[in-house]
C-alpha positions as CSV (number, residue, x, y, z in Angstrom):
1,M,-35.3,16.0,5.9
2,D,-36.8,12.9,5.2
3,T,-34.7,9.9,6.2
4,S,-36.9,7.2,6.3
5,E,-35.8,5.7,2.8
6,P,-32.4,5.6,1.7
7,M,-31.5,6.9,-1.6
8,L,-29.2,3.9,-2.3
9,P,-30.9,0.6,-2.8
10,L,-29.7,-2.4,-0.8
11,D,-27.7,-4.6,-3.0
12,A,-28.7,-7.8,-3.8
13,E,-25.8,-9.2,-1.9
14,D,-26.9,-7.2,1.1
15,V,-29.7,-10.1,1.5
16,P,-27.8,-13.3,3.0
17,A,-28.4,-16.3,0.6
18,S,-30.1,-18.1,3.5
19,H,-32.9,-15.5,3.6
20,P,-36.2,-16.7,2.5
21,R,-36.8,-13.7,0.4
22,A,-33.0,-13.5,-1.3
23,P,-33.2,-13.5,-4.8
24,R,-32.2,-16.7,-6.7
25,R,-29.1,-16.3,-8.7
26,R,-29.7,-16.4,-12.6
27,Q,-27.1,-16.7,-15.4
28,G,-27.5,-13.6,-17.8
29,G,-25.8,-10.7,-19.3
30,V,-23.8,-10.4,-22.4
31,A,-19.8,-10.6,-23.1
32,S,-18.3,-7.2,-22.9
33,T,-15.3,-5.4,-22.2
34,D,-17.2,-2.1,-21.4
35,V,-16.5,-2.6,-17.7
36,V,-14.9,0.0,-15.1
37,M,-11.0,-1.4,-14.3
38,S,-9.6,-1.5,-11.1
39,A,-6.2,0.2,-11.9
40,H,-5.7,3.6,-13.7
41,M,-2.4,5.7,-14.8
42,A,-4.5,8.8,-14.7
43,D,-5.3,11.6,-12.2
44,N,-8.2,11.8,-9.4
45,A,-10.3,13.9,-11.4
46,E,-10.7,10.9,-14.1
47,V,-10.7,8.3,-11.7
48,F,-13.3,9.8,-9.2
49,P,-16.3,9.9,-11.7
50,Q,-15.7,6.1,-12.4
51,V,-15.9,5.4,-8.7
52,L,-19.0,7.4,-8.2
53,G,-20.6,6.0,-11.2
54,L,-20.1,2.3,-10.2
55,H,-21.0,2.8,-6.5
56,V,-23.4,5.8,-6.1
57,E,-26.6,6.6,-7.8
58,K,-27.2,9.7,-9.8
59,G,-29.3,12.0,-7.6
60,A,-27.8,10.8,-4.4
61,T,-26.7,13.0,-1.6
62,V,-22.8,13.2,-1.3
63,A,-20.7,15.0,1.5
64,D,-17.3,15.7,0.6
65,L,-15.6,16.2,3.9
66,T,-12.2,17.6,2.2
67,Y,-13.4,19.3,-0.8
68,G,-10.4,21.6,-1.0
69,K,-10.1,22.7,-4.8
70,E,-12.9,20.8,-6.3
71,V,-10.1,18.6,-7.8
72,F,-12.2,15.1,-7.5
73,W,-15.3,16.9,-9.0
74,R,-13.9,18.7,-12.2
75,N,-15.3,15.9,-14.3
76,V,-18.6,15.2,-12.7
77,P,-21.4,16.7,-14.7
78,A,-22.9,19.3,-12.6
79,G,-26.5,18.5,-11.0
80,A,-25.3,14.8,-11.2
81,Y,-25.5,14.8,-7.4
82,R,-26.5,16.6,-4.8
83,L,-23.1,18.0,-3.2
84,L,-22.4,19.0,0.1
85,P,-19.0,20.6,0.1
86,S,-17.1,21.1,3.2
87,D,-13.2,21.6,4.1
88,L,-11.0,22.7,6.9
89,K,-10.0,25.8,4.6
90,L,-13.7,26.6,4.4
91,G,-14.0,26.6,8.0
92,Q,-15.6,23.2,8.6
93,C,-14.0,20.1,10.5
94,W,-14.9,16.7,9.8
95,R,-15.1,16.1,13.4
96,A,-18.4,18.2,13.9
97,L,-20.6,18.3,10.7
98,P,-23.7,20.2,10.2
99,Y,-25.7,17.5,8.7
100,E,-28.6,15.4,10.5
101,D,-28.3,12.0,11.2
102,A,-28.5,9.3,8.3
103,S,-29.0,12.2,6.0
104,V,-26.5,11.5,3.1
105,D,-25.9,8.6,0.8
106,A,-22.3,9.0,0.4
107,V,-19.3,10.5,2.2
108,V,-15.8,11.4,0.5
109,F,-13.1,11.8,2.6
110,D,-9.3,12.7,1.4
111,P,-7.3,14.1,4.4
112,P,-3.6,14.7,4.2
113,Y,-2.3,11.4,3.8
114,M,1.6,12.1,4.4
115,E,3.1,12.2,7.4
116,G,5.1,15.7,6.3
117,L,1.9,17.4,6.4
118,Y,1.2,17.0,10.1
119,R,4.5,18.6,11.2
120,R,5.1,21.1,14.2
121,T,6.8,23.8,12.0
122,K,5.8,25.9,8.8
123,D,9.0,25.1,7.2
124,A,8.9,21.5,7.9
125,L,5.3,21.1,6.4
126,A,5.2,18.6,3.6
127,G,9.1,17.9,3.8
128,S,11.1,18.7,1.0
129,G,11.7,18.0,-2.5
130,T,8.7,17.3,-4.7
131,H,6.5,16.9,-1.7
132,R,6.4,20.6,-0.8
133,A,4.2,21.4,-3.6
134,F,1.5,19.2,-1.9
135,Q,1.5,21.9,1.1
136,E,-1.2,24.0,-0.8
137,A,-3.3,21.1,-2.5
138,Y,-3.5,18.9,0.6
139,S,-3.0,21.2,3.6
140,N,-4.8,24.2,5.3
141,G,-1.1,25.3,6.0
142,S,-1.5,25.2,9.9
143,V,1.0,23.6,11.9
144,R,0.5,21.0,15.1
145,A,0.8,22.7,18.4
146,E,3.7,21.0,20.5
147,G,2.2,18.1,22.4
148,S,-1.1,17.9,20.6
149,G,-2.0,14.4,19.1
150,R,0.4,12.0,17.6
151,K,3.2,12.4,15.5
152,Y,4.5,11.1,12.1
153,H,2.6,8.3,10.6
154,D,0.6,8.1,13.8
155,A,-0.9,11.3,12.9
156,V,-1.9,10.4,9.8
157,L,-4.1,7.3,11.0
158,E,-5.3,9.6,13.8
159,A,-6.8,11.9,11.1
160,Y,-8.4,9.1,9.3
161,L,-10.0,7.4,12.2
162,S,-11.1,10.7,13.7
163,V,-13.7,10.8,11.1
164,I,-15.5,7.8,12.0
165,P,-18.1,9.0,14.5
166,E,-19.3,11.5,12.2
167,A,-19.2,9.3,9.1
168,K,-21.4,6.8,11.0
169,R,-23.9,9.5,12.3
170,I,-24.2,11.1,8.8
171,L,-24.4,8.0,6.6
172,R,-27.6,6.5,5.7
173,P,-27.7,2.2,6.1
174,S,-25.6,0.7,3.3
175,G,-24.2,4.0,2.5
176,R,-20.9,4.7,0.7
177,F,-17.7,5.9,2.4
178,I,-15.3,6.9,-0.2
179,V,-11.7,7.2,1.2
180,K,-8.7,8.3,-0.7
181,C,-5.3,7.3,0.7
182,Q,-1.7,6.4,-0.2
183,D,1.0,4.0,1.6
184,E,4.2,5.6,2.6
185,V,7.6,5.2,4.2
186,S,7.8,6.9,7.5
187,A,11.2,7.0,9.5
188,N,12.4,4.2,7.0
189,R,9.7,2.1,7.6
190,Q,6.9,0.7,5.5
191,K,3.5,1.9,6.1
192,L,0.9,0.1,4.4
193,T,-2.2,2.8,5.2
194,H,-4.9,1.2,3.0
195,V,-4.5,-2.2,4.8
196,E,-4.3,-0.5,8.0
197,L,-7.4,1.5,7.2
198,I,-9.2,-1.6,6.0
199,W,-8.7,-3.3,9.3
200,A,-9.6,-0.2,11.4
201,Y,-12.9,0.6,9.4
202,E,-13.9,-2.9,9.4
203,A,-14.1,-3.2,13.0
204,H,-16.6,0.0,13.1
205,G,-18.7,-1.8,10.4
206,F,-17.6,-0.5,7.2
207,Y,-17.0,-3.3,4.6
208,C,-14.5,-2.5,2.0
209,K,-16.5,-3.2,-1.1
210,D,-13.8,-1.9,-3.8
211,L,-10.5,-0.5,-4.4
212,F,-9.2,1.8,-7.2
213,V,-5.6,2.3,-7.7
214,V,-4.5,5.5,-9.3
215,V,-0.9,5.5,-10.7
216,R,0.6,9.0,-11.3
217,R,2.0,9.6,-14.9
218,N,5.1,11.5,-14.1
219,A,8.0,10.3,-12.3
220,P,8.5,11.6,-8.8
221,V,12.0,13.4,-8.2
222,V,13.8,12.3,-5.0
223,S,16.1,14.8,-3.2
224,R,19.2,14.2,-1.4
225,L,19.0,10.4,-2.7
226,L,22.0,8.4,-1.2
227,K,21.0,4.8,-1.2
228,Q,17.2,3.4,-2.0
229,E,15.7,1.3,0.5
230,H,12.2,1.1,-0.8
231,A,10.3,1.2,-4.1
232,R,9.2,4.9,-4.4
233,K,5.3,5.3,-4.3
234,N,3.9,6.5,-7.3
235,H,0.0,5.1,-6.7
236,S,-2.6,5.8,-4.2
237,Y,-6.1,4.3,-3.5
238,F,-9.7,5.1,-3.5
239,L,-11.1,2.7,-1.2
240,V,-15.0,2.2,-1.1
241,F,-16.6,1.2,2.1
242,Q,-20.3,0.3,2.7
243,R,-21.7,1.0,5.9
244,Q,-22.9,-2.3,7.6
245,D,-23.2,-1.5,11.4
246,H,-26.8,-1.3,11.3
247,R,-27.1,-5.1,10.8
248,R,-26.9,-7.5,13.5
249,R,-23.7,-8.8,12.3
250,I,-21.2,-7.8,9.3
251,D,-22.0,-10.2,6.6
252,Y,-19.1,-9.9,4.6
253,S,-15.3,-9.3,5.6
254,N,-12.1,-8.7,3.3
255,F,-10.5,-11.1,6.0
256,S,-10.7,-15.0,6.1
257,P,-12.3,-16.4,9.1
258,W,-9.4,-18.7,9.6
259,L,-7.0,-15.8,9.6
260,R,-8.9,-14.4,12.4
261,D,-9.0,-17.5,14.3
262,D,-5.1,-18.1,13.7
263,L,-4.4,-14.8,15.1
264,E,-6.4,-15.4,18.2
265,I,-4.5,-18.7,18.6
266,L,-1.1,-17.0,18.2
267,G,-2.5,-14.4,20.8
268,T,-2.4,-11.5,18.4
269,A,-5.8,-10.7,18.1
270,T,-5.3,-6.9,18.9
271,V,-4.2,-6.7,15.3
272,C,-7.7,-7.1,14.5
273,F,-8.9,-3.5,16.1
274,S,-11.4,-5.4,18.3
275,S,-14.2,-3.6,20.2
276,E,-12.2,-4.1,23.4
277,F,-9.4,-2.2,21.8
278,F,-11.6,0.9,20.8
279,A,-13.3,0.7,24.1
280,Q,-10.0,1.1,25.7
281,Y,-8.3,3.5,23.4
282,G,-11.2,5.3,22.0
283,Q,-12.4,6.4,18.7
284,T,-9.1,8.7,17.3
285,E,-6.4,6.4,18.8
286,T,-4.5,4.5,16.7
287,L,-2.4,1.1,16.9
288,P,-2.0,-0.1,20.6
289,W,1.3,-1.7,19.7
290,I,2.9,1.4,18.7
291,D,3.1,2.7,22.3
292,N,3.5,-0.7,24.0
293,P,7.1,-1.9,23.6
294,S,5.7,-5.3,24.6
295,R,4.0,-5.6,21.5
296,K,6.9,-4.7,19.1
297,G,7.0,-8.5,17.8
298,V,3.2,-8.5,16.8
């Protein structure tokens, strides 16, 4: 397969303004309300084509690593993209993909994002109540062996981080990495998964270029409600990352430099997922302060 030229062209913003060949900014365009919006009261099949339409050129090669029941692709015209589907249920794990280096233009990743789908017994998978319906849609039905991997929300993060080596290997420079996720409350603690992922992926050279919010139409039912402590989650996210680790440095960040500087002054720079952190804990580990009681105040 020819990988010498990426299907996705470099965005104009990919060229630093200080570069001698950087294009001059010119005013133009027309007034219009026909634009792609960031928030949608819809389902995944309605929003996903808009994500692709805005960020992935027609004809591009797209590897969907969690293809599942084809839900994302139901409203995408057949033949619009060169689709490479894979899934745990199809016998293909995202940790060892059969694709060549720098061979795809976009990667789609939607692992189970509720800690209830990482339980160690069959009956406990997906918890109870309305979440039980997610067993079939978002899980291959297998339980985690005792002592394998992390538990609860940490297991969710571990799954999201475990794809990084293969995603970086198969993506072409400036390729798109589309990640579906949802925040959750685990052990009565608020877990802002989408924020954790943006921090972690940026440390590996992925700039979060866009974010789509998907709000469910129906109201979730809560079983055994005694006292509500947190707002019930009825939205999820499509995060669109751009691979930038092929550059000498990441030109864009979702976080202001002064914020990083202040964190370093306060002695909490480990929150930024530094290269030293990944060197110590490895690609698939999660947050260092989870297992270090001395960092509980971070």
